Backbone as ProteinMPNN parsed JSONL, in Angstrom:
{"seq_chain_A": "XXXXXXXXXXXXXXXXXXXXXXXXXXXXXXXXXXXXXXXXXXXXXXXXXXXXXXXXXXXXXXXXXXXXXXXXXXXXXXXXXXXXXXXXXXXXXXXXXXXXXXXXXXXXXXXXXXXXXXXXXXXXXXXXXXXXXXXXXXXXXXXXXXXXXXXXXXXXXXXXXXXXXXXXXXXXXXXXXXXXXXXXXXXXXX", "coords_chain_A": {"N_chain_A": [[152.32, 134.181, 143.271], [152.056, 136.42, 141.622], [150.414, 138.142, 143.072], [152.022, 138.836, 145.268], [154.52, 139.631, 144.142], [153.858, 141.091, 141.882], [154.224, 140.293, 139.318], [154.504, 137.458, 137.097], [155.821, 134.627, 135.409], [154.822, 132.398, 132.926], [156.102, 129.682, 131.586], [156.434, 128.385, 128.268], [153.695, 128.642, 127.532], [152.099, 128.714, 125.286], [151.755, 126.623, 122.492], [154.178, 125.703, 119.941], [153.076, 125.575, 117.351], [150.866, 127.266, 117.479], [152.147, 129.677, 118.021], [153.567, 129.985, 115.597], [151.378, 130.282, 113.855], [150.275, 132.664, 114.876], [152.378, 134.432, 114.359], [152.276, 134.515, 111.548], [149.775, 135.725, 111.289], [150.333, 138.21, 112.428], [152.205, 139.162, 110.576], [150.474, 139.463, 108.386], [148.759, 141.457, 109.398], [150.531, 143.595, 109.701], [150.896, 144.317, 107.096], [148.362, 145.251, 106.319], [147.215, 147.033, 108.177], [146.927, 150.442, 108.623], [149.124, 153.193, 109.584], [150.783, 152.095, 111.698], [153.059, 152.443, 113.285], [155.311, 150.803, 114.718], [153.689, 149.176, 116.206], [150.395, 147.868, 116.91], [147.314, 148.887, 117.878], [144.196, 147.895, 119.387], [143.822, 145.204, 118.567], [141.919, 143.12, 118.707], [139.82, 144.002, 117.153], [141.004, 144.182, 114.644], [141.782, 141.56, 114.135], [140.149, 138.618, 114.056], [141.202, 136.112, 114.741], [143.141, 136.605, 116.712], [141.486, 137.704, 118.636], [139.963, 135.444, 119.226], [141.936, 133.763, 120.358], [142.509, 135.296, 122.625], [140.308, 134.795, 124.196], [140.438, 132.142, 124.671], [140.777, 128.75, 125.92], [143.392, 128.002, 125.794], [144.96, 130.087, 126.768], [143.703, 130.676, 129.227], [143.903, 128.361, 130.768], [146.293, 128.454, 132.089], [145.907, 130.159, 134.127], [144.476, 129.562, 136.588], [143.693, 130.628, 139.064], [142.834, 133.142, 138.567], [140.221, 135.222, 137.528], [139.578, 136.183, 134.474], [138.818, 138.534, 131.911], [139.28, 139.379, 128.659], [140.102, 142.66, 127.604], [141.451, 144.286, 125.861], [143.888, 144.196, 123.212], [147.218, 144.593, 122.253], [149.773, 144.974, 119.884], [153.19, 145.055, 120.11], [155.832, 145.843, 118.184], [158.858, 145.407, 118.398], [161.563, 145.943, 116.775], [164.895, 145.161, 115.558], [167.065, 147.932, 115.394], [165.01, 149.719, 115.452], [164.055, 149.707, 117.947], [162.82, 150.923, 121.092], [163.357, 152.868, 123.991], [161.725, 152.785, 127.103], [160.825, 154.826, 129.726], [161.049, 154.228, 133.301], [157.975, 153.3, 134.62], [154.457, 153.191, 135.505], [151.573, 151.423, 134.418], [149.042, 153.33, 133.938], [146.781, 154.025, 132.532], [143.693, 153.243, 130.847], [142.061, 151.905, 127.974], [139.137, 153.275, 126.501], [135.852, 153.089, 125.046], [134.386, 155.371, 124.264], [134.81, 158.832, 124.789], [133.957, 160.212, 127.838], [133.085, 162.514, 130.38], [133.635, 161.607, 133.505], [133.502, 161.465, 136.963], [136.462, 160.699, 138.711], [137.671, 159.378, 136.628], [140.138, 160.102, 134.481], [142.833, 162.272, 133.494], [141.779, 162.569, 130.025], [143.362, 161.064, 127.255], [144.687, 160.417, 123.957], [145.538, 157.584, 122.082], [146.596, 156.376, 119.133], [144.184, 157.314, 118.089], [142.359, 156.317, 119.91], [140.474, 156.762, 122.785], [141.843, 157.178, 126.054], [141.886, 156.826, 129.592], [142.739, 157.648, 133.005], [141.828, 155.446, 135.398], [140.095, 154.934, 138.591], [142.186, 153.887, 141.342], [141.405, 151.436, 142.507], [140.3, 149.979, 140.398], [142.53, 149.577, 138.686], [144.099, 148.07, 140.418], [142.802, 145.638, 140.393], [143.307, 144.574, 137.925], [145.085, 142.623, 135.413], [147.833, 142.396, 133.292], [148.543, 140.618, 130.382], [151.258, 139.409, 128.691], [152.089, 138.056, 125.825], [154.669, 136.376, 124.321], [155.92, 136.376, 121.101], [158.349, 136.211, 120.027], [161.711, 135.672, 121.192], [162.693, 137.5, 124.121], [165.419, 138.503, 125.199], [167.765, 139.339, 127.869], [169.366, 141.281, 126.728], [167.794, 142.483, 124.774], [164.77, 143.769, 124.7], [163.604, 142.571, 126.965], [161.405, 142.852, 129.687], [161.787, 144.71, 132.654], [161.172, 144.607, 136.088], [160.189, 145.909, 139.307], [159.943, 143.944, 141.947], [157.041, 143.642, 143.958], [156.424, 146.313, 143.837], [153.944, 147.128, 142.969], [152.336, 147.188, 145.163], [152.524, 149.621, 146.335], [150.716, 151.322, 145.235], [149.934, 154.188, 143.304], [152.846, 155.852, 142.329], [154.549, 158.836, 142.435], [156.387, 160.057, 139.633], [158.768, 161.348, 140.265], [159.54, 160.14, 142.618], [160.397, 157.64, 141.977], [163.219, 157.141, 141.404], [164.319, 156.848, 144.021], [163.047, 154.544, 144.849], [164.113, 152.738, 143.013], [166.75, 152.713, 143.855], [166.484, 151.48, 146.288], [165.069, 149.027, 146.09], [165.72, 145.952, 144.469], [165.74, 145.312, 140.935], [164.135, 143.0, 138.663], [164.87, 141.069, 135.865], [162.817, 140.091, 133.274], [163.311, 137.983, 131.244], [162.164, 136.329, 128.375], [161.061, 133.548, 126.345], [159.872, 132.706, 123.034], [156.46, 131.981, 123.144], [156.232, 132.092, 125.854], [154.436, 133.469, 128.626], [153.936, 136.469, 130.169], [152.697, 137.698, 133.093], [151.42, 140.576, 134.603], [150.836, 143.012, 137.08], [149.226, 146.093, 136.534], [150.098, 148.258, 138.117], [152.667, 147.613, 138.837], [156.018, 148.618, 138.803], [157.545, 149.053, 135.81], [160.539, 148.857, 133.994]], "CA_chain_A": [[153.492, 135.0, 143.017], [151.684, 137.701, 141.044], [149.874, 139.025, 144.115], [153.121, 139.313, 146.111], [155.593, 140.261, 143.379], [153.33, 141.959, 140.84], [154.455, 139.688, 138.01], [154.745, 136.023, 137.073], [156.088, 134.137, 134.049], [154.402, 131.033, 132.617], [156.961, 129.216, 130.487], [155.818, 127.524, 127.256], [152.24, 128.73, 127.701], [151.459, 128.505, 123.985], [152.531, 125.656, 121.703], [154.912, 126.26, 118.801], [152.197, 125.71, 116.183], [150.061, 128.481, 117.677], [153.076, 130.801, 117.855], [153.796, 130.136, 114.156], [150.132, 130.82, 113.29], [150.157, 134.067, 115.286], [153.382, 135.206, 113.613], [151.719, 134.741, 110.207], [148.696, 136.71, 111.426], [150.98, 139.507, 112.651], [152.746, 139.592, 109.275], [149.33, 139.933, 107.599], [148.296, 142.723, 109.962], [151.529, 144.628, 109.423], [150.683, 144.735, 105.712], [147.042, 145.834, 106.048], [146.798, 148.047, 109.147], [147.649, 151.698, 108.388], [149.624, 153.972, 110.728], [151.054, 151.14, 112.762], [154.278, 152.871, 113.97], [155.917, 149.833, 115.638], [152.694, 148.509, 117.025], [149.013, 147.958, 116.472], [146.339, 148.89, 118.973], [142.865, 147.376, 119.07], [144.021, 143.982, 117.788], [140.716, 142.304, 118.643], [139.039, 144.495, 116.022], [141.73, 143.902, 113.398], [142.053, 140.146, 113.918], [139.292, 137.661, 114.754], [142.022, 135.007, 115.274], [143.734, 137.053, 117.972], [140.365, 137.812, 119.579], [139.638, 134.074, 119.632], [142.981, 133.316, 121.279], [142.363, 136.035, 123.872], [139.205, 134.221, 124.983], [140.559, 130.695, 124.579], [141.272, 127.926, 127.019], [144.845, 127.925, 125.658], [145.532, 131.061, 127.703], [143.054, 130.631, 130.542], [144.309, 127.185, 131.534], [147.476, 128.799, 132.88], [145.516, 131.19, 135.076], [143.324, 129.001, 137.292], [143.29, 131.427, 140.225], [142.442, 134.478, 138.123], [139.057, 135.33, 136.66], [139.975, 137.214, 133.521], [138.06, 138.809, 130.698], [140.123, 140.26, 127.856], [139.486, 143.94, 127.259], [142.14, 144.855, 124.707], [145.129, 143.548, 122.797], [148.129, 145.51, 121.572], [150.998, 144.384, 119.359], [154.388, 145.892, 120.11], [156.762, 145.277, 117.215], [160.178, 145.963, 118.721], [162.455, 145.351, 115.788], [166.264, 145.682, 115.637], [167.273, 149.202, 114.73], [163.882, 150.609, 115.713], [163.59, 149.489, 119.308], [162.741, 152.171, 121.822], [163.461, 152.786, 125.444], [160.583, 153.31, 127.828], [161.27, 155.138, 131.079], [160.364, 153.541, 134.386], [156.608, 153.816, 134.683], [153.335, 152.319, 135.818], [150.53, 151.505, 133.396], [147.97, 153.998, 134.672], [145.636, 154.36, 131.694], [142.937, 152.175, 130.201], [141.339, 152.33, 126.772], [137.676, 153.325, 126.615], [135.224, 153.176, 123.713], [133.957, 156.737, 123.981], [135.216, 159.778, 125.815], [132.922, 160.802, 128.69], [133.612, 163.107, 131.6], [133.097, 160.881, 134.654], [134.327, 161.681, 138.153], [137.387, 159.624, 139.041], [138.285, 158.862, 135.406], [140.717, 161.194, 133.713], [142.45, 163.014, 132.295], [141.652, 161.806, 128.79], [144.393, 161.212, 126.231], [144.387, 159.574, 122.806], [146.624, 156.782, 121.529], [146.079, 155.83, 117.873], [142.787, 157.779, 118.003], [141.535, 155.603, 120.882], [140.529, 157.5, 124.047], [142.371, 156.504, 127.244], [141.729, 157.592, 130.825], [143.261, 157.061, 134.235], [140.693, 155.072, 136.228], [140.403, 154.866, 140.02], [143.196, 152.895, 141.705], [140.791, 150.132, 142.775], [140.145, 149.284, 139.129], [143.857, 149.137, 138.256], [144.573, 147.033, 141.333], [142.15, 144.381, 140.053], [143.626, 144.178, 136.557], [146.316, 141.902, 135.113], [148.265, 142.485, 131.904], [149.172, 139.413, 129.862], [152.174, 139.719, 127.597], [152.446, 136.824, 125.13], [155.864, 136.61, 123.505], [156.016, 135.648, 119.841], [159.784, 136.122, 119.792], [162.452, 135.767, 122.456], [163.078, 138.822, 124.633], [166.524, 138.254, 126.131], [168.226, 140.443, 128.711], [169.988, 142.304, 125.883], [166.902, 143.082, 123.784], [163.326, 143.71, 124.826], [163.073, 141.992, 128.201], [160.824, 143.781, 130.646], [162.376, 144.668, 133.998], [160.196, 145.069, 137.064], [160.584, 145.972, 140.709], [158.98, 143.087, 142.645], [156.292, 144.226, 145.064], [156.194, 147.754, 143.667], [152.512, 147.364, 142.745], [151.675, 147.333, 146.462], [152.634, 151.027, 146.73], [149.763, 152.025, 144.38], [150.539, 155.165, 142.393], [154.074, 156.475, 142.829], [154.944, 159.961, 141.586], [157.596, 159.736, 138.867], [159.94, 161.879, 140.962], [159.904, 159.256, 143.726], [160.845, 156.343, 141.463], [164.654, 156.896, 141.595], [164.572, 156.347, 145.377], [162.579, 153.163, 144.857], [165.103, 151.96, 142.261], [167.94, 152.567, 144.685], [166.177, 150.688, 147.481], [164.583, 147.69, 145.761], [166.364, 145.428, 143.25], [164.88, 144.997, 139.801], [164.231, 141.651, 138.127], [164.739, 141.035, 134.413], [161.855, 139.054, 132.875], [163.649, 137.452, 129.927], [161.187, 135.323, 127.962], [161.193, 132.908, 125.043], [158.622, 132.651, 122.276], [155.497, 131.083, 123.77], [156.107, 132.409, 127.279], [153.4, 134.426, 128.989], [154.291, 137.295, 131.324], [151.551, 138.314, 133.744], [151.912, 141.708, 135.369], [149.877, 143.968, 137.619], [149.504, 147.383, 135.909], [150.781, 149.191, 139.01], [154.062, 147.232, 139.021], [156.907, 149.534, 138.101], [158.39, 148.412, 134.816], [161.705, 149.679, 133.679]], "C_chain_A": [[153.089, 136.378, 142.481], [151.14, 138.657, 142.101], [150.983, 139.606, 144.978], [154.132, 140.13, 145.32], [155.103, 141.242, 142.315], [153.551, 141.434, 139.438], [154.653, 138.185, 138.185], [154.981, 135.622, 135.625], [155.619, 132.689, 133.951], [155.21, 130.616, 131.393], [156.18, 128.284, 129.564], [154.295, 127.487, 127.378], [151.492, 128.415, 126.413], [152.36, 127.593, 123.155], [153.122, 126.318, 120.46], [154.024, 126.47, 117.577], [151.338, 126.964, 116.283], [150.925, 129.717, 117.517], [153.314, 131.045, 116.367], [152.567, 130.74, 113.479], [149.974, 132.305, 113.633], [151.189, 134.952, 114.585], [152.89, 135.502, 112.196], [150.613, 135.787, 110.252], [149.274, 138.108, 111.646], [151.567, 140.033, 111.342], [151.629, 140.125, 108.381], [148.873, 141.301, 108.083], [149.247, 143.869, 109.651], [151.356, 145.169, 108.006], [149.386, 145.513, 105.511], [146.611, 146.941, 107.005], [147.604, 149.323, 108.908], [148.149, 152.312, 109.698], [149.961, 153.093, 111.923], [152.343, 151.417, 113.518], [154.747, 151.932, 115.081], [154.926, 149.184, 116.576], [151.314, 148.684, 116.436], [148.13, 147.881, 117.71], [145.032, 148.296, 118.47], [142.942, 146.12, 118.196], [142.764, 143.123, 117.682], [139.824, 142.73, 117.479], [139.692, 144.105, 114.7], [141.855, 142.415, 113.105], [141.114, 139.246, 114.724], [140.091, 136.507, 115.37], [142.645, 135.403, 116.606], [142.651, 137.225, 119.03], [139.973, 136.43, 120.098], [140.662, 133.542, 120.63], [142.843, 134.009, 122.632], [141.279, 135.48, 124.778], [139.332, 132.711, 125.137], [141.035, 130.036, 125.867], [142.792, 127.826, 126.976], [145.546, 128.914, 126.582], [144.99, 130.858, 129.113], [143.484, 129.447, 131.39], [145.52, 127.456, 132.426], [147.154, 129.765, 134.013], [144.356, 130.72, 135.947], [142.832, 129.847, 138.463], [142.801, 132.819, 139.852], [141.193, 134.383, 137.253], [139.326, 136.503, 135.725], [138.974, 137.328, 132.387], [138.912, 139.762, 129.871], [139.392, 141.547, 127.488], [140.195, 144.631, 126.104], [143.381, 144.04, 124.413], [145.926, 144.557, 121.99], [149.332, 144.715, 121.095], [152.102, 145.427, 119.47], [155.402, 145.179, 119.235], [158.119, 145.925, 117.435], [161.199, 145.264, 117.84], [163.854, 145.94, 115.924], [166.396, 146.973, 114.832], [166.148, 150.194, 114.973], [163.305, 150.389, 117.104], [163.565, 150.819, 120.04], [162.829, 151.904, 123.305], [162.219, 153.409, 126.053], [161.07, 153.625, 129.233], [160.485, 154.333, 132.112], [158.986, 154.163, 134.56], [155.654, 152.77, 135.254], [152.335, 152.468, 134.682], [149.269, 152.033, 134.057], [146.738, 154.314, 133.833], [144.971, 153.095, 131.157], [142.265, 152.755, 128.959], [139.845, 152.305, 127.059], [137.097, 153.486, 125.212], [134.925, 154.606, 123.308], [134.408, 157.633, 125.125], [133.98, 160.351, 126.518], [133.618, 161.437, 129.882], [132.912, 162.457, 132.786], [134.045, 161.107, 135.825], [135.185, 160.454, 138.437], [138.092, 159.025, 137.845], [138.838, 160.043, 134.608], [142.123, 161.466, 134.17], [142.405, 162.091, 131.078], [142.838, 162.108, 127.877], [144.017, 160.269, 125.084], [145.66, 158.885, 122.349], [146.043, 156.083, 120.312], [144.582, 156.105, 117.735], [141.827, 157.04, 118.939], [141.627, 156.367, 122.206], [141.011, 156.602, 125.198], [142.161, 157.419, 128.442], [142.464, 156.896, 131.959], [142.063, 156.747, 135.12], [141.057, 155.145, 137.715], [141.39, 153.732, 140.312], [142.593, 151.509, 141.924], [140.614, 149.324, 141.492], [141.486, 148.746, 138.648], [144.383, 148.002, 139.136], [143.97, 145.671, 141.01], [142.484, 143.854, 138.669], [144.936, 143.396, 136.487], [146.596, 142.084, 133.63], [148.917, 141.164, 131.534], [150.026, 139.809, 128.673], [152.638, 138.397, 126.996], [153.597, 137.126, 124.186], [155.845, 135.735, 122.265], [157.457, 135.457, 119.425], [160.481, 136.152, 121.15], [162.718, 137.226, 122.827], [164.171, 138.594, 125.669], [166.88, 139.509, 126.923], [168.729, 141.599, 127.851], [169.033, 142.99, 124.92], [165.432, 142.8, 124.086], [162.766, 143.135, 126.103], [162.554, 143.099, 129.116], [161.553, 143.619, 131.978], [161.359, 145.259, 134.956], [160.831, 145.144, 138.448], [159.558, 145.152, 141.485], [158.344, 143.806, 143.832], [155.948, 145.688, 144.901], [154.719, 148.082, 143.434], [151.755, 147.577, 144.054], [151.707, 148.772, 146.972], [151.59, 151.9, 146.044], [150.504, 153.027, 143.509], [151.746, 155.818, 143.06], [154.414, 157.637, 141.903], [156.275, 159.657, 140.899], [158.865, 160.253, 139.542], [160.411, 161.012, 142.109], [160.475, 157.92, 143.26], [162.351, 156.13, 141.61], [164.996, 156.363, 142.994], [164.147, 154.886, 145.488], [163.577, 152.263, 144.134], [166.354, 151.72, 143.083], [167.727, 151.652, 145.871], [165.846, 149.237, 147.152], [165.229, 147.192, 144.474], [165.335, 145.14, 142.166], [165.119, 143.557, 139.376], [164.016, 141.743, 136.619], [163.864, 139.839, 134.031], [162.14, 138.588, 131.451], [162.691, 136.318, 129.594], [161.556, 134.757, 126.605], [159.851, 132.977, 124.319], [157.715, 131.607, 122.919], [155.332, 131.307, 125.254], [155.063, 133.5, 127.474], [153.846, 135.151, 130.246], [153.014, 137.936, 131.841], [152.084, 139.427, 134.618], [150.757, 142.573, 135.854], [150.218, 145.332, 137.006], [150.264, 148.359, 136.797], [152.211, 148.79, 139.313], [154.933, 148.188, 138.22], [157.703, 148.744, 137.11], [159.387, 149.41, 134.294], [162.101, 149.431, 132.238]], "O_chain_A": [[153.7, 137.386, 142.836], [151.384, 139.861, 142.027], [150.895, 140.764, 145.384], [154.558, 141.196, 145.764], [155.851, 142.124, 141.894], [153.117, 142.055, 138.467], [154.934, 137.706, 139.284], [154.404, 136.215, 134.713], [155.972, 131.855, 134.784], [155.014, 131.142, 130.298], [155.362, 127.488, 130.024], [153.687, 126.418, 127.331], [150.373, 127.904, 126.452], [153.578, 127.771, 123.122], [152.637, 127.348, 119.993], [154.203, 127.443, 116.845], [151.11, 127.645, 115.283], [150.482, 130.708, 116.936], [153.269, 132.19, 115.917], [152.7, 131.614, 112.622], [149.585, 133.106, 112.782], [150.895, 136.101, 114.254], [153.067, 136.614, 111.699], [150.518, 136.636, 109.365], [148.755, 139.084, 111.106], [151.439, 141.218, 111.036], [151.814, 141.128, 107.692], [148.629, 142.201, 107.279], [148.812, 144.986, 109.371], [151.636, 146.339, 107.745], [149.314, 146.356, 104.617], [145.719, 147.72, 106.669], [148.832, 149.296, 108.98], [147.656, 151.987, 110.778], [149.477, 153.326, 113.03], [152.685, 150.606, 114.379], [154.592, 152.244, 116.262], [155.306, 148.692, 117.638], [151.091, 149.536, 115.576], [148.2, 146.927, 118.484], [144.8, 148.211, 117.264], [142.216, 145.994, 117.21], [142.562, 142.46, 116.665], [139.144, 141.894, 116.884], [139.003, 143.741, 113.746], [142.018, 142.032, 111.946], [141.266, 139.124, 115.939], [139.701, 135.978, 116.411], [142.668, 134.597, 117.536], [142.878, 136.921, 120.201], [139.683, 136.271, 121.283], [140.292, 132.937, 121.637], [143.038, 133.38, 123.672], [141.325, 135.67, 125.993], [138.432, 132.067, 125.675], [141.603, 130.669, 126.757], [143.422, 127.591, 128.007], [146.611, 128.612, 127.121], [145.75, 130.87, 130.081], [143.433, 129.522, 132.617], [145.736, 126.751, 133.412], [148.042, 130.145, 134.776], [143.343, 131.414, 136.037], [141.654, 129.778, 138.813], [142.398, 133.591, 140.723], [141.124, 133.554, 136.345], [139.303, 137.662, 136.136], [138.367, 136.344, 131.965], [139.236, 140.854, 130.34], [138.221, 141.527, 127.111], [139.602, 145.477, 125.435], [143.864, 143.289, 125.26], [145.382, 145.278, 121.154], [149.852, 143.872, 121.826], [151.961, 146.547, 118.979], [155.786, 144.043, 119.514], [158.484, 146.876, 116.744], [161.637, 144.149, 118.123], [164.003, 147.085, 116.353], [165.888, 147.074, 113.715], [166.313, 151.388, 114.725], [162.196, 150.835, 117.401], [164.245, 151.758, 119.623], [162.427, 150.851, 123.798], [161.723, 154.431, 125.578], [161.674, 152.766, 129.875], [159.399, 153.825, 131.83], [158.843, 155.383, 134.638], [156.022, 151.612, 135.453], [152.259, 153.524, 134.054], [148.514, 151.273, 134.665], [145.748, 154.818, 134.363], [145.591, 152.039, 131.032], [141.943, 153.942, 128.907], [139.349, 151.428, 127.767], [137.776, 153.963, 124.303], [135.171, 155.011, 122.172], [134.385, 157.231, 126.289], [133.081, 160.898, 125.879], [134.644, 160.933, 130.339], [131.737, 162.722, 133.043], [135.259, 160.956, 135.683], [134.704, 159.321, 138.409], [139.023, 158.238, 138.014], [138.079, 160.88, 134.12], [142.552, 160.907, 135.179], [142.928, 160.977, 131.106], [143.261, 163.257, 127.745], [143.133, 159.425, 125.232], [146.718, 159.505, 122.24], [145.109, 155.29, 120.433], [143.815, 155.237, 117.317], [140.611, 157.132, 118.774], [142.728, 156.6, 122.705], [140.637, 155.433, 125.297], [142.247, 158.641, 128.321], [142.77, 155.707, 131.881], [141.354, 157.657, 135.551], [142.215, 155.393, 138.053], [141.415, 152.73, 139.597], [143.21, 150.507, 141.561], [140.764, 148.102, 141.508], [141.577, 147.587, 138.245], [145.037, 147.082, 138.645], [144.574, 144.646, 141.326], [141.995, 142.794, 138.278], [145.782, 143.491, 137.377], [145.695, 141.942, 132.803], [149.747, 140.645, 132.28], [149.551, 140.474, 127.752], [153.471, 137.7, 127.576], [153.507, 138.026, 123.351], [155.763, 134.51, 122.357], [157.754, 134.63, 118.563], [159.905, 136.605, 122.139], [162.937, 138.072, 121.96], [163.895, 138.501, 126.865], [166.356, 140.594, 126.67], [168.542, 142.764, 128.203], [169.408, 143.985, 124.299], [164.917, 141.728, 123.768], [161.556, 143.199, 126.319], [163.19, 144.139, 129.287], [161.892, 142.503, 132.372], [160.754, 146.292, 134.67], [161.863, 144.529, 138.718], [158.425, 145.598, 141.669], [159.021, 144.486, 144.604], [155.248, 146.253, 145.741], [154.295, 149.211, 143.683], [150.641, 148.1, 144.041], [151.006, 149.112, 147.925], [151.581, 153.112, 146.254], [151.597, 152.734, 143.025], [151.675, 156.274, 144.201], [154.554, 157.436, 140.697], [157.177, 159.074, 141.501], [159.929, 159.649, 139.399], [161.559, 161.126, 142.537], [160.985, 157.15, 144.073], [162.753, 155.009, 141.92], [165.875, 155.513, 143.129], [164.813, 154.089, 146.147], [163.857, 151.153, 144.588], [166.951, 150.645, 143.016], [168.688, 151.102, 146.408], [166.288, 148.322, 147.847], [165.284, 147.927, 143.488], [164.198, 144.769, 142.457], [166.156, 142.967, 139.679], [163.094, 142.412, 136.155], [164.147, 138.708, 134.425], [161.316, 138.773, 130.556], [162.434, 135.45, 130.428], [162.262, 135.387, 125.819], [158.822, 133.272, 124.927], [158.145, 130.489, 123.204], [154.4, 130.78, 125.862], [154.841, 134.338, 126.599], [154.105, 134.522, 131.272], [152.326, 138.641, 131.103], [153.092, 139.251, 135.303], [149.81, 142.829, 135.11], [151.393, 145.697, 136.961], [151.001, 149.205, 136.289], [152.922, 149.54, 139.983], [154.608, 148.525, 137.081], [158.464, 147.855, 137.493], [159.127, 150.607, 134.172], [163.065, 150.022, 131.751]]}, "name": "protein", "num_of_chains": 1, "seq": "XXXXXXXXXXXXXXXXXXXXXXXXXXXXXXXXXXXXXXXXXXXXXXXXXXXXXXXXXXXXXXXXXXXXXXXXXXXXXXXXXXXXXXXXXXXXXXXXXXXXXXXXXXXXXXXXXXXXXXXXXXXXXXXXXXXXXXXXXXXXXXXXXXXXXXXXXXXXXXXXXXXXXXXXXXXXXXXXXXXXXXXXXXXXXX"}
């Protein structure tokens, strides 16, 4: 489904006890990580427990057809009263350890002091984003919406997206705590 549609949802991917443990770890991180403005980047550095989960069989068992290696983890803390809207977009940047000028990678930008670049399309086409939900994301609050199959168009200029929205129906990816949303970075999320 992910290859054709650009996304897939695995229901109840993580058991309730692990979700409760991760919520406690997030509460700890929120208290100790400075400058966290509704999210924390580089979670693997801040939390050995989250790094362990990212490499665990608990996640990988749901992905038998995908060979994955975790490269980063980000916490998005979308709380009532401070939620934010994100315009329709593709995830075109990747985090890198050090800024280097390399043909095909760029331009460079910084998010939370971490350098990010736009890599070649072939690299993005081979990636998968995993979004583990610690809280429910219903249709009315926080659910990701995607345009199925939009990842097959590779990079789409932002000015062309309204025509795509008018042509192809979107799907709302409402999830419960413990659900895992897999998404190709080039899928248009709304």
